[in-house]
A tleap script that builds the chain and sets N, CA, C and O, in Angstrom:
source leaprc.protein.ff14SB
mol = sequence {
  NMET GLU THR GLN PRO SER ALA SER GLN PRO
  SER SER LYS ARG LEU GLU PHE SER ARG PHE
  SER ASP GLU ASP ALA ALA ALA PHE ALA ARG
  LEU LEU SER ASP PRO GLU VAL THR ARG SER
  ILE MET ALA LYS ALA THR THR PRO GLU GLN
  CYS LEU GLU CYS ALA GLN GLN ARG ILE ALA
  TRP HIE ASN SER THR TRP ASP THR LEU GLY
  TYR GLY VAL TRP ALA LEU ARG GLU ARG LEU
  PRO GLU GLY VAL PRO ALA GLY PRO ILE ILE
  GLY TRP CYS GLY LEU ILE ALA THR SER HIE
  GLY PRO THR PRO GLU ILE LEU TYR GLY PHE
  SER ARG ALA LEU TRP GLY GLY GLY LEU CALA
}
set mol.1.N position { -24.090 -14.846 -9.981 }
set mol.1.CA position { -22.622 -14.487 -10.651 }
set mol.1.C position { -22.992 -12.638 -11.257 }
set mol.1.O position { -23.710 -12.161 -12.136 }
set mol.2.N position { -21.995 -12.036 -10.158 }
set mol.2.CA position { -22.209 -10.764 -10.666 }
set mol.2.C position { -21.535 -10.386 -12.004 }
set mol.2.O position { -20.467 -10.974 -12.171 }
set mol.3.N position { -21.981 -9.358 -13.220 }
set mol.3.CA position { -22.217 -9.702 -13.877 }
set mol.3.C position { -21.112 -7.787 -14.803 }
set mol.3.O position { -20.530 -7.633 -15.877 }
set mol.4.N position { -21.344 -6.958 -13.766 }
set mol.4.CA position { -20.994 -6.080 -13.387 }
set mol.4.C position { -19.810 -5.489 -14.190 }
set mol.4.O position { -19.332 -6.231 -15.048 }
set mol.5.N position { -19.458 -4.690 -14.091 }
set mol.5.CA position { -17.886 -3.779 -15.004 }
set mol.5.C position { -16.983 -3.068 -13.535 }
set mol.5.O position { -17.400 -2.241 -12.724 }
set mol.6.N position { -15.844 -3.652 -13.588 }
set mol.6.CA position { -15.381 -3.477 -12.963 }
set mol.6.C position { -13.937 -2.284 -13.804 }
set mol.6.O position { -13.655 -2.334 -15.002 }
set mol.7.N position { -13.238 -1.307 -12.748 }
set mol.7.CA position { -12.819 -0.314 -13.532 }
set mol.7.C position { -10.723 -1.113 -13.822 }
set mol.7.O position { -9.765 -0.339 -13.811 }
set mol.8.N position { -10.623 -2.006 -13.944 }
set mol.8.CA position { -9.801 -2.810 -14.956 }
set mol.8.C position { -10.549 -4.262 -16.007 }
set mol.8.O position { -10.007 -5.207 -16.580 }
set mol.9.N position { -12.066 -3.812 -15.870 }
set mol.9.CA position { -12.811 -4.815 -17.008 }
set mol.9.C position { -11.791 -4.612 -18.273 }
set mol.9.O position { -11.384 -3.480 -18.535 }
set mol.10.N position { -11.437 -5.617 -18.959 }
set mol.10.CA position { -11.051 -4.722 -21.138 }
set mol.10.C position { -12.072 -3.962 -20.989 }
set mol.10.O position { -12.897 -4.108 -20.086 }
set mol.11.N position { -12.111 -3.024 -21.917 }
set mol.11.CA position { -13.385 -3.226 -23.420 }
set mol.11.C position { -12.728 -3.062 -24.492 }
set mol.11.O position { -11.649 -3.600 -24.736 }
set mol.12.N position { -13.599 -1.968 -25.532 }
set mol.12.CA position { -13.829 -3.979 -26.760 }
set mol.12.C position { -14.435 -2.339 -27.936 }
set mol.12.O position { -14.776 -1.411 -27.203 }
set mol.13.N position { -14.542 -2.053 -29.218 }
set mol.13.CA position { -14.974 -1.899 -29.177 }
set mol.13.C position { -15.940 -3.048 -30.033 }
set mol.13.O position { -17.107 -2.896 -30.394 }
set mol.14.N position { -15.250 -3.980 -30.188 }
set mol.14.CA position { -16.416 -5.302 -30.460 }
set mol.14.C position { -16.645 -6.132 -29.952 }
set mol.14.O position { -17.091 -7.187 -30.402 }
set mol.15.N position { -16.297 -5.751 -28.467 }
set mol.15.CA position { -16.746 -7.653 -28.312 }
set mol.15.C position { -16.753 -6.617 -26.127 }
set mol.15.O position { -16.107 -5.886 -25.376 }
set mol.16.N position { -17.811 -7.287 -26.246 }
set mol.16.CA position { -18.140 -6.727 -24.429 }
set mol.16.C position { -17.208 -8.708 -23.635 }
set mol.16.O position { -17.582 -9.853 -23.889 }
set mol.17.N position { -16.021 -8.244 -22.723 }
set mol.17.CA position { -16.683 -8.518 -21.400 }
set mol.17.C position { -16.666 -8.689 -20.072 }
set mol.17.O position { -16.217 -7.757 -19.403 }
set mol.18.N position { -16.995 -9.523 -19.601 }
set mol.18.CA position { -17.992 -10.601 -18.230 }
set mol.18.C position { -17.354 -11.712 -17.246 }
set mol.18.O position { -16.628 -12.564 -17.757 }
set mol.19.N position { -17.500 -11.727 -16.401 }
set mol.19.CA position { -17.370 -13.211 -15.446 }
set mol.19.C position { -18.387 -13.662 -16.336 }
set mol.19.O position { -19.176 -12.967 -16.977 }
set mol.20.N position { -18.225 -15.544 -16.289 }
set mol.20.CA position { -19.162 -15.948 -16.337 }
set mol.20.C position { -20.175 -16.040 -15.765 }
set mol.20.O position { -20.214 -15.809 -14.557 }
set mol.21.N position { -21.250 -16.393 -16.445 }
set mol.21.CA position { -22.430 -17.090 -15.561 }
set mol.21.C position { -23.214 -17.786 -15.318 }
set mol.21.O position { -24.077 -17.459 -16.134 }
set mol.22.N position { -23.855 -19.061 -14.418 }
set mol.22.CA position { -24.356 -19.961 -14.619 }
set mol.22.C position { -25.845 -20.620 -16.572 }
set mol.22.O position { -26.152 -21.657 -17.160 }
set mol.23.N position { -26.124 -19.305 -16.642 }
set mol.23.CA position { -26.466 -19.293 -17.352 }
set mol.23.C position { -25.740 -18.944 -18.858 }
set mol.23.O position { -26.301 -19.078 -19.945 }
set mol.24.N position { -24.676 -18.577 -18.688 }
set mol.24.CA position { -23.694 -18.877 -19.606 }
set mol.24.C position { -23.001 -20.810 -20.428 }
set mol.24.O position { -22.131 -21.203 -21.205 }
set mol.25.N position { -24.023 -21.345 -19.641 }
set mol.25.CA position { -23.286 -22.781 -19.546 }
set mol.25.C position { -23.688 -23.851 -20.930 }
set mol.25.O position { -23.055 -24.797 -21.400 }
set mol.26.N position { -24.515 -23.472 -21.177 }
set mol.26.CA position { -25.030 -23.371 -22.416 }
set mol.26.C position { -25.117 -23.592 -23.946 }
set mol.26.O position { -25.308 -24.488 -24.768 }
set mol.27.N position { -24.879 -22.334 -23.863 }
set mol.27.CA position { -24.145 -20.990 -25.425 }
set mol.27.C position { -22.533 -21.880 -24.587 }
set mol.27.O position { -22.341 -22.977 -25.112 }
set mol.28.N position { -21.738 -21.615 -23.731 }
set mol.28.CA position { -19.575 -22.102 -23.790 }
set mol.28.C position { -20.400 -24.123 -23.995 }
set mol.28.O position { -20.601 -24.319 -25.194 }
set mol.29.N position { -20.761 -25.233 -23.224 }
set mol.29.CA position { -21.260 -25.875 -24.307 }
set mol.29.C position { -20.411 -26.381 -25.583 }
set mol.29.O position { -19.471 -27.027 -26.046 }
set mol.30.N position { -21.761 -25.373 -25.798 }
set mol.30.CA position { -21.885 -25.228 -27.599 }
set mol.30.C position { -20.264 -24.764 -28.671 }
set mol.30.O position { -19.874 -24.890 -29.832 }
set mol.31.N position { -19.847 -24.277 -27.558 }
set mol.31.CA position { -18.319 -23.946 -27.862 }
set mol.31.C position { -17.404 -24.995 -27.619 }
set mol.31.O position { -16.539 -25.553 -28.294 }
set mol.32.N position { -17.892 -25.124 -26.320 }
set mol.32.CA position { -16.616 -26.811 -26.198 }
set mol.32.C position { -16.053 -27.681 -26.838 }
set mol.32.O position { -14.934 -28.184 -26.933 }
set mol.33.N position { -17.878 -27.846 -27.632 }
set mol.33.CA position { -18.020 -29.523 -27.812 }
set mol.33.C position { -17.660 -29.411 -29.534 }
set mol.33.O position { -18.100 -30.042 -30.496 }
set mol.34.N position { -16.802 -28.465 -29.435 }
set mol.34.CA position { -16.268 -28.506 -31.668 }
set mol.34.C position { -14.329 -28.928 -31.118 }
set mol.34.O position { -13.522 -28.313 -30.421 }
set mol.35.N position { -14.249 -30.558 -32.048 }
set mol.35.CA position { -13.322 -29.940 -31.696 }
set mol.35.C position { -12.275 -29.310 -32.156 }
set mol.35.O position { -11.145 -29.478 -31.699 }
set mol.36.N position { -12.515 -28.653 -32.952 }
set mol.36.CA position { -11.313 -27.608 -33.149 }
set mol.36.C position { -11.324 -26.307 -32.581 }
set mol.36.O position { -10.914 -25.478 -33.394 }
set mol.37.N position { -11.661 -25.799 -31.427 }
set mol.37.CA position { -11.607 -25.092 -30.789 }
set mol.37.C position { -11.149 -25.703 -28.926 }
set mol.37.O position { -10.771 -25.086 -27.930 }
set mol.38.N position { -11.305 -26.501 -29.074 }
set mol.38.CA position { -10.615 -27.155 -27.614 }
set mol.38.C position { -8.887 -28.246 -28.043 }
set mol.38.O position { -8.063 -28.703 -27.251 }
set mol.39.N position { -8.914 -28.307 -29.255 }
set mol.39.CA position { -7.862 -28.741 -30.441 }
set mol.39.C position { -7.077 -28.574 -28.466 }
set mol.39.O position { -7.141 -29.241 -27.433 }
set mol.40.N position { -6.301 -27.047 -28.997 }
set mol.40.CA position { -5.335 -27.425 -27.721 }
set mol.40.C position { -5.461 -26.893 -26.228 }
set mol.40.O position { -4.481 -26.470 -25.616 }
set mol.41.N position { -6.888 -26.952 -25.626 }
set mol.41.CA position { -6.932 -26.935 -23.384 }
set mol.41.C position { -7.520 -28.288 -23.576 }
set mol.41.O position { -7.795 -28.780 -24.670 }
set mol.42.N position { -7.603 -28.565 -22.997 }
set mol.42.CA position { -7.587 -29.361 -21.360 }
set mol.42.C position { -9.413 -29.422 -21.070 }
set mol.42.O position { -10.016 -29.351 -20.000 }
set mol.43.N position { -10.027 -29.605 -22.695 }
set mol.43.CA position { -12.298 -29.133 -22.770 }
set mol.43.C position { -12.374 -30.624 -23.255 }
set mol.43.O position { -13.448 -30.789 -23.832 }
set mol.44.N position { -11.707 -31.633 -23.230 }
set mol.44.CA position { -12.222 -32.658 -23.824 }
set mol.44.C position { -13.426 -33.294 -23.252 }
set mol.44.O position { -13.699 -33.749 -22.141 }
set mol.45.N position { -14.397 -33.118 -24.974 }
set mol.45.CA position { -15.593 -34.070 -23.829 }
set mol.45.C position { -16.523 -34.389 -25.187 }
set mol.45.O position { -16.376 -33.460 -25.982 }
set mol.46.N position { -17.216 -35.169 -25.576 }
set mol.46.CA position { -18.082 -35.913 -26.667 }
set mol.46.C position { -19.197 -36.021 -26.475 }
set mol.46.O position { -19.711 -35.955 -27.591 }
set mol.47.N position { -19.945 -36.151 -25.757 }
set mol.47.CA position { -21.614 -36.130 -25.766 }
set mol.47.C position { -21.422 -34.569 -25.403 }
set mol.47.O position { -20.578 -33.918 -24.787 }
set mol.48.N position { -22.997 -34.203 -26.302 }
set mol.48.CA position { -23.535 -33.074 -25.354 }
set mol.48.C position { -23.465 -32.703 -23.296 }
set mol.48.O position { -23.126 -31.707 -22.657 }
set mol.49.N position { -24.007 -34.163 -22.865 }
set mol.49.CA position { -24.143 -33.865 -21.825 }
set mol.49.C position { -22.215 -33.621 -21.068 }
set mol.49.O position { -22.192 -32.817 -20.137 }
set mol.50.N position { -21.288 -34.035 -21.317 }
set mol.50.CA position { -20.186 -33.823 -21.170 }
set mol.50.C position { -19.693 -32.514 -21.357 }
set mol.50.O position { -19.156 -31.808 -20.504 }
set mol.51.N position { -19.899 -32.270 -22.438 }
set mol.51.CA position { -19.386 -30.699 -22.381 }
set mol.51.C position { -20.483 -29.390 -21.916 }
set mol.51.O position { -20.270 -28.181 -22.012 }
set mol.52.N position { -21.558 -30.005 -21.452 }
set mol.52.CA position { -22.607 -29.019 -20.480 }
set mol.52.C position { -21.116 -28.655 -19.048 }
set mol.52.O position { -20.292 -27.765 -18.838 }
set mol.53.N position { -21.453 -29.752 -18.515 }
set mol.53.CA position { -20.119 -30.627 -17.682 }
set mol.53.C position { -18.814 -29.899 -17.014 }
set mol.53.O position { -18.185 -29.380 -16.092 }
set mol.54.N position { -19.006 -30.362 -18.376 }
set mol.54.CA position { -17.264 -29.343 -18.945 }
set mol.54.C position { -17.622 -28.193 -18.531 }
set mol.54.O position { -17.404 -27.807 -17.383 }
set mol.55.N position { -17.965 -27.799 -19.045 }
set mol.55.CA position { -18.246 -26.198 -18.906 }
set mol.55.C position { -19.462 -25.375 -18.258 }
set mol.55.O position { -20.001 -24.293 -18.494 }
set mol.56.N position { -19.661 -26.572 -17.180 }
set mol.56.CA position { -19.611 -26.499 -15.511 }
set mol.56.C position { -19.303 -26.048 -14.988 }
set mol.56.O position { -19.226 -25.057 -14.262 }
set mol.57.N position { -19.018 -26.928 -15.383 }
set mol.57.CA position { -16.638 -26.907 -14.133 }
set mol.57.C position { -15.408 -25.928 -14.710 }
set mol.57.O position { -14.463 -25.576 -14.004 }
set mol.58.N position { -15.546 -25.623 -15.840 }
set mol.58.CA position { -14.242 -24.360 -16.055 }
set mol.58.C position { -15.281 -23.078 -15.275 }
set mol.58.O position { -14.884 -22.479 -14.276 }
set mol.59.N position { -16.608 -22.804 -15.906 }
set mol.59.CA position { -16.927 -21.204 -15.684 }
set mol.59.C position { -17.044 -20.874 -13.431 }
set mol.59.O position { -17.102 -19.797 -12.837 }
set mol.60.N position { -17.034 -22.077 -12.944 }
set mol.60.CA position { -17.090 -22.215 -11.721 }
set mol.60.C position { -15.248 -21.319 -11.170 }
set mol.60.O position { -14.854 -20.460 -10.382 }
set mol.61.N position { -14.496 -22.565 -12.564 }
set mol.61.CA position { -13.043 -22.551 -12.335 }
set mol.61.C position { -12.044 -20.805 -12.933 }
set mol.61.O position { -11.102 -20.058 -12.669 }
set mol.62.N position { -13.271 -21.068 -13.928 }
set mol.62.CA position { -12.813 -18.694 -14.311 }
set mol.62.C position { -13.076 -18.088 -13.403 }
set mol.62.O position { -12.415 -17.116 -13.036 }
set mol.63.N position { -14.649 -18.746 -12.518 }
set mol.63.CA position { -14.984 -17.311 -11.828 }
set mol.63.C position { -13.919 -17.458 -10.455 }
set mol.63.O position { -13.115 -16.639 -10.012 }
set mol.64.N position { -14.243 -18.766 -10.009 }
set mol.64.CA position { -13.583 -18.263 -8.852 }
set mol.64.C position { -12.110 -18.419 -8.777 }
set mol.64.O position { -11.734 -18.747 -7.652 }
set mol.65.N position { -11.276 -18.291 -9.562 }
set mol.65.CA position { -10.128 -17.431 -9.843 }
set mol.65.C position { -9.608 -15.965 -9.675 }
set mol.65.O position { -8.424 -15.765 -9.403 }
set mol.66.N position { -10.516 -14.921 -9.842 }
set mol.66.CA position { -10.426 -14.017 -9.802 }
set mol.66.C position { -10.691 -13.243 -8.080 }
set mol.66.O position { -10.072 -12.307 -7.574 }
set mol.67.N position { -11.774 -14.017 -7.541 }
set mol.67.CA position { -11.221 -13.767 -6.650 }
set mol.67.C position { -10.100 -14.462 -5.571 }
set mol.67.O position { -10.200 -14.014 -4.429 }
set mol.68.N position { -9.157 -15.386 -5.753 }
set mol.68.CA position { -8.221 -16.438 -5.041 }
set mol.68.C position { -6.343 -15.946 -5.612 }
set mol.68.O position { -5.199 -16.264 -5.287 }
set mol.69.N position { -7.256 -14.678 -6.977 }
set mol.69.CA position { -5.825 -14.472 -7.471 }
set mol.69.C position { -5.748 -13.619 -8.392 }
set mol.69.O position { -4.762 -13.586 -9.128 }
set mol.70.N position { -7.010 -12.578 -8.550 }
set mol.70.CA position { -6.848 -11.154 -8.518 }
set mol.70.C position { -6.885 -11.215 -10.596 }
set mol.70.O position { -6.894 -10.310 -11.430 }
set mol.71.N position { -6.894 -12.445 -10.697 }
set mol.71.CA position { -6.795 -12.471 -12.402 }
set mol.71.C position { -8.160 -14.174 -12.602 }
set mol.71.O position { -8.579 -15.199 -12.064 }
set mol.72.N position { -8.239 -13.291 -13.781 }
set mol.72.CA position { -8.905 -15.089 -14.095 }
set mol.72.C position { -8.761 -14.782 -15.690 }
set mol.72.O position { -7.730 -14.346 -16.201 }
set mol.73.N position { -10.446 -15.202 -16.675 }
set mol.73.CA position { -10.535 -15.503 -17.413 }
set mol.73.C position { -11.644 -15.146 -17.560 }
set mol.73.O position { -12.587 -15.736 -17.032 }
set mol.74.N position { -11.811 -13.829 -18.503 }
set mol.74.CA position { -13.586 -13.811 -18.741 }
set mol.74.C position { -14.637 -14.181 -20.657 }
set mol.74.O position { -14.185 -14.543 -21.743 }
set mol.75.N position { -16.162 -13.833 -20.184 }
set mol.75.CA position { -16.336 -14.565 -21.027 }
set mol.75.C position { -17.225 -13.436 -21.768 }
set mol.75.O position { -17.934 -12.582 -21.236 }
set mol.76.N position { -16.888 -13.768 -23.757 }
set mol.76.CA position { -16.646 -12.575 -24.663 }
set mol.76.C position { -18.071 -12.526 -25.342 }
set mol.76.O position { -18.235 -13.732 -25.528 }
set mol.77.N position { -19.270 -11.885 -25.859 }
set mol.77.CA position { -19.947 -11.425 -26.421 }
set mol.77.C position { -19.395 -10.200 -27.634 }
set mol.77.O position { -18.386 -9.496 -27.681 }
set mol.78.N position { -20.718 -10.366 -28.640 }
set mol.78.CA position { -20.306 -9.716 -29.323 }
set mol.78.C position { -20.910 -8.549 -28.894 }
set mol.78.O position { -21.967 -8.763 -28.300 }
set mol.79.N position { -20.426 -6.760 -29.048 }
set mol.79.CA position { -20.586 -5.827 -28.596 }
set mol.79.C position { -22.200 -5.526 -29.562 }
set mol.79.O position { -22.633 -5.884 -30.658 }
set mol.80.N position { -22.706 -4.671 -28.413 }
set mol.80.CA position { -24.274 -5.040 -29.553 }
set mol.80.C position { -25.395 -3.384 -29.584 }
set mol.80.O position { -26.043 -3.163 -28.561 }
set mol.81.N position { -25.501 -2.487 -30.638 }
set mol.81.CA position { -25.958 -1.585 -30.915 }
set mol.81.C position { -27.038 -1.122 -28.945 }
set mol.81.O position { -28.033 -1.779 -28.640 }
set mol.82.N position { -26.281 0.470 -27.654 }
set mol.82.CA position { -26.599 0.693 -26.878 }
set mol.82.C position { -28.620 0.313 -26.771 }
set mol.82.O position { -29.414 1.064 -27.338 }
set mol.83.N position { -29.057 -0.847 -26.020 }
set mol.83.CA position { -30.051 -0.862 -25.632 }
set mol.83.C position { -30.284 -2.733 -26.094 }
set mol.83.O position { -31.162 -3.314 -25.456 }
set mol.84.N position { -29.688 -3.358 -26.901 }
set mol.84.CA position { -30.174 -4.194 -26.972 }
set mol.84.C position { -29.177 -4.970 -26.741 }
set mol.84.O position { -28.014 -4.883 -27.132 }
set mol.85.N position { -30.226 -6.557 -25.383 }
set mol.85.CA position { -30.013 -7.329 -25.234 }
set mol.85.C position { -29.068 -8.187 -25.250 }
set mol.85.O position { -29.662 -9.228 -25.529 }
set mol.86.N position { -26.961 -8.665 -25.022 }
set mol.86.CA position { -26.321 -9.679 -24.712 }
set mol.86.C position { -26.699 -11.123 -25.726 }
set mol.86.O position { -27.599 -11.956 -25.616 }
set mol.87.N position { -25.523 -10.970 -26.778 }
set mol.87.CA position { -26.634 -12.129 -26.862 }
set mol.87.C position { -25.764 -13.388 -26.505 }
set mol.87.O position { -25.099 -12.985 -25.550 }
set mol.88.N position { -25.438 -14.560 -26.720 }
set mol.88.CA position { -24.828 -15.394 -26.168 }
set mol.88.C position { -23.572 -15.330 -26.210 }
set mol.88.O position { -23.252 -14.855 -27.300 }
set mol.89.N position { -22.190 -15.696 -25.231 }
set mol.89.CA position { -20.663 -16.060 -25.517 }
set mol.89.C position { -20.438 -16.350 -26.788 }
set mol.89.O position { -21.186 -16.992 -27.524 }
set mol.90.N position { -19.494 -15.920 -27.031 }
set mol.90.CA position { -18.193 -16.164 -29.025 }
set mol.90.C position { -17.491 -16.533 -27.767 }
set mol.90.O position { -18.371 -16.532 -26.906 }
set mol.91.N position { -16.732 -16.744 -27.403 }
set mol.91.CA position { -15.567 -16.833 -26.769 }
set mol.91.C position { -15.434 -16.727 -25.388 }
set mol.91.O position { -16.315 -16.802 -24.531 }
set mol.92.N position { -13.765 -16.471 -25.215 }
set mol.92.CA position { -13.301 -15.955 -23.253 }
set mol.92.C position { -11.892 -16.202 -23.975 }
set mol.92.O position { -11.351 -16.759 -24.931 }
set mol.93.N position { -11.662 -15.347 -22.782 }
set mol.93.CA position { -10.034 -14.827 -22.641 }
set mol.93.C position { -9.177 -14.184 -21.276 }
set mol.93.O position { -9.628 -13.134 -20.819 }
set mol.94.N position { -8.667 -14.435 -21.001 }
set mol.94.CA position { -7.946 -13.871 -19.942 }
set mol.94.C position { -6.423 -14.452 -19.719 }
set mol.94.O position { -5.435 -14.632 -20.431 }
set mol.95.N position { -6.807 -14.664 -18.218 }
set mol.95.CA position { -4.899 -15.500 -17.441 }
set mol.95.C position { -5.110 -16.410 -16.513 }
set mol.95.O position { -5.582 -16.174 -15.401 }
set mol.96.N position { -4.681 -17.763 -17.041 }
set mol.96.CA position { -4.881 -18.930 -15.553 }
set mol.96.C position { -3.635 -18.762 -15.378 }
set mol.96.O position { -2.784 -18.535 -16.238 }
set mol.97.N position { -3.480 -18.896 -13.994 }
set mol.97.CA position { -2.342 -20.369 -13.616 }
set mol.97.C position { -2.018 -21.193 -13.879 }
set mol.97.O position { -2.633 -22.259 -13.863 }
set mol.98.N position { -0.647 -20.946 -14.307 }
set mol.98.CA position { -0.480 -22.835 -13.829 }
set mol.98.C position { 1.076 -23.396 -12.852 }
set mol.98.O position { 1.567 -22.527 -12.132 }
set mol.99.N position { 1.777 -24.808 -12.866 }
set mol.99.CA position { 2.156 -24.672 -12.021 }
set mol.99.C position { 3.743 -25.607 -12.286 }
set mol.99.O position { 4.316 -26.589 -11.813 }
set mol.100.N position { 4.054 -24.081 -13.850 }
set mol.100.CA position { 4.575 -23.539 -14.253 }
set mol.100.C position { 5.874 -22.578 -13.277 }
set mol.100.O position { 7.024 -22.298 -12.936 }
set mol.101.N position { 5.177 -22.514 -13.269 }
set mol.101.CA position { 5.535 -20.454 -11.658 }
set mol.101.C position { 4.977 -19.663 -11.914 }
set mol.101.O position { 4.224 -19.744 -12.884 }
set mol.102.N position { 5.106 -18.174 -10.945 }
set mol.102.CA position { 4.163 -17.680 -10.720 }
set mol.102.C position { 3.266 -16.988 -12.060 }
set mol.102.O position { 2.119 -16.542 -12.089 }
set mol.103.N position { 4.283 -17.106 -13.103 }
set mol.103.CA position { 3.816 -16.279 -14.439 }
set mol.103.C position { 2.307 -16.480 -14.766 }
set mol.103.O position { 2.252 -17.683 -14.509 }
set mol.104.N position { 1.315 -16.222 -15.069 }
set mol.104.CA position { -0.041 -16.495 -15.265 }
set mol.104.C position { 0.544 -16.353 -17.009 }
set mol.104.O position { 1.162 -15.424 -17.529 }
set mol.105.N position { -0.066 -18.021 -17.777 }
set mol.105.CA position { -0.902 -17.490 -19.054 }
set mol.105.C position { -2.094 -17.422 -19.643 }
set mol.105.O position { -3.105 -17.945 -19.174 }
set mol.106.N position { -2.043 -16.684 -20.854 }
set mol.106.CA position { -3.169 -16.493 -21.841 }
set mol.106.C position { -4.044 -17.474 -21.423 }
set mol.106.O position { -3.700 -18.358 -20.638 }
set mol.107.N position { -5.076 -17.389 -21.858 }
set mol.107.CA position { -6.602 -18.605 -22.692 }
set mol.107.C position { -7.072 -17.103 -23.451 }
set mol.107.O position { -7.105 -15.872 -23.457 }
set mol.108.N position { -7.463 -18.704 -24.202 }
set mol.108.CA position { -8.301 -17.866 -25.053 }
set mol.108.C position { -9.581 -18.867 -25.645 }
set mol.108.O position { -10.157 -19.785 -25.060 }
set mol.109.N position { -9.766 -18.401 -26.846 }
set mol.109.CA position { -11.159 -19.311 -27.352 }
set mol.109.C position { -12.531 -18.451 -28.282 }
set mol.109.O position { -13.419 -17.635 -28.029 }
set mol.110.N position { -12.287 -18.828 -28.852 }
set mol.110.CA position { -13.722 -18.243 -30.077 }
set mol.110.C position { -14.170 -19.498 -31.137 }
set mol.110.O position { -13.453 -20.342 -31.675 }
set mol.111.N position { -16.218 -19.200 -31.258 }
set mol.111.CA position { -16.554 -19.684 -31.811 }
set mol.111.C position { -15.219 -20.090 -33.158 }
set mol.111.O position { -14.304 -19.382 -33.577 }
set mol.112.N position { -15.504 -21.073 -33.418 }
set mol.112.CA position { -15.122 -21.752 -35.394 }
set mol.112.C position { -15.433 -20.549 -36.117 }
set mol.112.O position { -14.502 -19.920 -36.620 }
set mol.113.N position { -16.834 -20.072 -36.257 }
set mol.113.CA position { -17.584 -19.364 -37.193 }
set mol.113.C position { -16.795 -17.971 -37.397 }
set mol.113.O position { -16.680 -17.587 -38.561 }
set mol.114.N position { -16.169 -17.077 -36.235 }
set mol.114.CA position { -15.608 -15.786 -36.010 }
set mol.114.C position { -14.183 -15.858 -36.214 }
set mol.114.O position { -13.662 -14.775 -35.946 }
set mol.115.N position { -13.085 -17.034 -36.717 }
set mol.115.CA position { -12.037 -17.333 -36.654 }
set mol.115.C position { -11.340 -16.564 -38.021 }
set mol.115.O position { -12.115 -16.660 -38.972 }
set mol.116.N position { -10.293 -15.951 -38.311 }
set mol.116.CA position { -9.841 -15.292 -38.833 }
set mol.116.C position { -10.391 -13.524 -39.243 }
set mol.116.O position { -10.171 -12.727 -40.155 }
set mol.117.N position { -11.305 -13.546 -37.808 }
set mol.117.CA position { -12.356 -11.946 -37.968 }
set mol.117.C position { -11.435 -11.078 -37.463 }
set mol.117.O position { -11.629 -9.866 -37.556 }
set mol.118.N position { -10.200 -11.642 -36.803 }
set mol.118.CA position { -9.047 -10.124 -35.891 }
set mol.118.C position { -9.649 -9.743 -34.692 }
set mol.118.O position { -9.571 -8.612 -34.212 }
set mol.119.N position { -10.500 -11.078 -34.010 }
set mol.119.CA position { -10.316 -10.816 -32.762 }
set mol.119.C position { -9.388 -11.297 -31.792 }
set mol.119.O position { -9.221 -10.571 -30.812 }
set mol.120.N position { -8.769 -12.330 -31.852 }
set mol.120.CA position { -8.203 -12.629 -30.853 }
set mol.120.C position { -6.677 -12.193 -31.320 }
set mol.120.O position { -5.729 -12.340 -30.548 }
savepdb mol mol.pdb
quit
């Protein structure tokens, strides 16, 4: 999956935003395996296999909305110094369509280790 920045891609001093890639599935599965992280989203999985399957499904869903709706959910990574390879995803944020009308809903989540650090 293409992860090049776009003109409308957000930027932050602390975070890197990109579309999800297939390589993000394992790190995303680890995030989704934490019941506190997934407490208020529809991503219930209990085994490592279920978490990986859920991550793969969500990656496909999040990436498909960019093409169909023009908006979607970003994979988030900590911004590292120039020249240092990007690390694994630490969370996600963006917009999702709902069945409640035309206004999208904000969706976000972060590794629990980063809660309280002012990222959201």
